GUNUBA-522700 format. One record per residue (C-alpha): x, y, z. Coordinates in steps of 0.1 Angstrom, whole numbers, padded with zeros to 4 digits, always signed. Each point is the difference from the previous one (the first is absolute). Example, Ala and Ser with C-alpha at 12.3 -4.5 7.8 and 13.67 -1.06 7.14 Angstrom:
2
+0123-0045+0078 +0014+0034-0007 
This chain:
123
-0292-1234-0861 +0016-0007+0033 -0011-0029+0022 +0006+0002+0037 -0001-0027+0026 +0005+0007+0037 +0011-0025+0026 +0013-0002+0035 -0030+0010+0020 -0011-0018+0031 -0007+0001+0037 +0026+0016+0023 +0000+0013+0035 +0004+0037+0008 +0036+0010-0001 +0009-0027-0026 +0011+0003-0036 -0011-0011-0034 +0014+0005-0035 -0024+0003-0028 +0010-0007-0036 -0016+0011-0033 +0011-0019-0031 -0006+0018-0033 -0002-0014-0035 -0008+0016-0033 +0016+0032-0012 +0033+0012+0012 -0003+0001+0037 +0030+0023+0005 -0018+0028-0018 -0028+0001+0026 -0004+0017+0033 -0014-0024+0026 -0023+0007+0029 -0014-0019+0030 -0035+0008+0012 -0022-0016+0027 -0037-0002+0008 -0012-0008+0034 -0036-0014+0006 -0025+0027-0004 +0026+0026-0011 +0012+0015-0033 +0031-0012-0017 +0030+0021+0011 +0035+0007-0010 +0028-0018+0018 +0033+0005-0020 +0013+0005-0035 +0033-0004-0018 +0013+0014-0032 +0012-0021-0029 +0037+0004+0010 -0007-0005+0037 +0015+0034+0006 -0032+0016+0010 -0023-0013+0028 -0030+0015+0018 -0019-0013+0030 -0032+0007+0018 +0006+0017+0034 -0015-0029+0018 +0026-0025-0012 +0032+0022-0001 +0028-0016+0019 -0017-0034+0001 -0006-0009-0036 +0026-0001-0028 -0008-0003-0037 +0026-0014-0024 +0002-0016-0034 +0021-0024-0020 -0003+0008-0037 +0019-0032-0009 -0027-0020+0017 -0029+0022-0010 -0010+0002+0036 -0008+0027+0025 +0001-0006+0037 -0015+0015+0031 +0018-0008+0032 -0023+0007+0030 +0015+0002+0035 -0015+0009+0033 -0034-0010-0012 -0031+0014+0018 -0036-0013+0000 -0009+0032-0021 +0022-0014-0028 -0026-0028-0005 -0012+0003-0036 +0001-0015-0035 +0032+0013-0016 +0001+0007-0037 +0029+0008-0023 -0005+0023-0030 +0019+0013-0029 +0001+0032-0020 +0023+0015-0026 +0020+0030+0009 +0006+0011+0036 -0013-0015+0032 -0030+0017+0015 -0023-0004+0030 -0033+0003-0018 -0018-0032-0008 -0016+0014-0032 +0034+0003-0018 +0008-0037+0002 -0009-0020-0031 +0006-0036+0011 -0010-0018+0032 +0006-0033+0016 -0027-0021+0018 +0014+0007+0034 +0014-0019+0030 -0015+0000+0034 +0019+0011+0031 -0014-0005+0034 +0017+0014+0031 -0012-0014+0033 +0003+0019+0033 
């Protein structure tokens, strides 16, 4: 089992920045690919970014490319999502997730999920 706890959400003005963190405990964190997903009110959960176990492989949704950066620190069992140039459309609850093997965009391949952290971007 892997337990995931997100933090770092909050209220920010458009154009601002936030850094989300996801702390993992349980089985060997470094062996898992990690993903960030988000769910806006009334919408389905969607992929944001993912990173491989070695941090050598990252993938992003087109909507966040160039603005968001995913990274991980295996020594701290933590994955991060640096969010810059935030837009009101980025308002959502952000979830981190873990899966063994390679990072993927599809929600259904992730085995472990955190409870989420809310991000609100005001215009």
